[in-house]
C-alpha positions in Angstrom: -0.1 -0.1 0.0 1.1 3.4 -0.9 1.6 6.1 1.8 -0.2 9.4 1.2 1.9 12.4 0.4 2.6 14.7 3.4 3.7 18.3 2.7 6.9 19.5 4.8 4.7 22.3 6.8 2.6 19.3 8.2 5.7 17.4 9.8 6.0 17.8 13.5 8.3 20.0 15.4 8.5 23.3 17.2 8.2 26.8 15.8 10.5 29.6 16.6 7.8 31.3 18.9 7.3 28.2 20.9 11.2 27.6 21.6 11.2 31.1 22.6 8.5 30.8 25.0 10.0 27.6 26.3 13.4 29.4 26.8 11.7 32.4 28.7 10.1 30.0 31.1 13.2 28.1 31.8 15.1 31.1 32.2 12.5 32.6 34.7 12.8 29.4 36.6 16.3 29.7 36.8 16.2 33.2 37.9 13.9 32.5 40.7 15.8 29.5 42.1 19.1 31.8 42.0 17.6 34.5 43.9 16.4 32.0 46.5 19.8 30.5 46.9 21.6 34.0 47.2 19.0 34.7 49.9 19.5 31.5 51.7 23.3 32.2 51.6 22.9 35.6 53.1 20.7 34.3 56.0 23.3 31.6 56.7 26.2 34.3 56.7 24.2 36.3 59.0 23.8 33.7 61.4 27.5 32.7 61.1 28.5 36.2 61.6 26.6 36.3 65.0 28.2 33.1 66.2 31.7 34.4 64.8 31.2 37.7 67.0 30.1 35.8 70.1 33.2 33.5 69.9 35.5 36.8 69.5 33.9 38.3 72.7 34.9 35.4 74.6 38.5 35.5 73.0 38.8 39.3 73.8 37.6 38.3 77.5 40.5 35.4 77.7 42.9 38.2 76.3 41.7 40.5 79.2 41.9 37.8 81.8 45.6 36.8 80.6 46.9 40.4 80.2 44.8 42.5 82.6 43.5 44.9 80.2 41.4 44.8 76.9 43.3 44.7 73.6 44.0 48.0 71.7 42.7 46.3 68.5 41.7 42.7 67.6 44.8 42.1 66.0 46.3 41.8 69.6 44.3 38.5 69.5 46.6 37.1 66.8 49.9 38.6 67.5 51.3 39.8 70.8 51.4 43.4 71.4 54.8 44.8 72.6 53.2 45.8 76.0 51.1 42.6 76.7 52.7 41.0 79.6 51.0 37.6 80.2 49.9 37.3 76.7 49.2 33.4 76.1 48.0 33.8 72.4 47.3 33.5 69.8 43.8 33.6 70.9 42.3 33.4 67.3 43.3 33.2 63.7 43.7 36.2 61.3 40.9 35.2 59.0 38.5 35.1 62.0 38.8 38.7 62.3 36.8 39.5 59.2 33.0 38.6 58.7 31.7 36.2 56.3 31.4 38.8 53.6 35.2 39.6 53.9 34.9 42.8 55.9 36.9 43.5 59.0 34.9 43.2 62.1 34.9 46.4 64.0 36.1 46.5 67.6 35.0 49.4 69.8 36.7 50.2 73.0 34.8 51.4 75.0 31.6 50.1 73.8 28.2 52.0 73.9 27.0 50.3 77.0 29.6 47.8 77.8 33.4 47.6 78.0 33.8 46.8 74.4 31.5 45.7 71.6 32.0 44.1 68.2 30.1 45.1 65.0 29.5 43.1 61.6 27.8 45.6 59.1 25.8 42.9 57.4 25.3 41.7 54.0 25.4 45.2 52.6 28.4 46.1 54.1 27.2 49.5 55.1 25.9 51.1 58.7 22.2 50.5 59.1 19.9 48.3 57.1 17.2 45.7 57.5 16.9 42.2 57.7 20.4 40.4 56.7 21.8 43.9 55.9 21.0 45.1 59.6 24.2 45.7 61.6 25.1 43.0 64.4 26.4 44.4 67.6 27.8 41.8 70.3 28.8 43.0 73.9 30.1 40.8 76.6 
């Protein structure tokens, strides 16, 4: 039996418009997933920064117990200052003096309502902000 002739236009396939629509839909899904991943990473980094600041508060307190005074800067936790009698460090590693976004943690001596305070500027790396951009301030 002979097959009927089918013109080329009636053969199955996708048109250029259909392909463009599918590519746009896939791009939208990828963009949505990427924004959720970045948001989750910033939330995790914010929690990590809070933990890191609390650990550094303990390290500053250890330094104070050993030396008898607060350090002039956080660098004194890594390398002994010239005037630090009783220094038993290093108390931390140099990379621990930066927040998860790579910005140096601020050490304020004296602090606002305490002997000292440690400050992380958050994901936006600027003072102020909301959510994960909000400054973290930890005191002893």
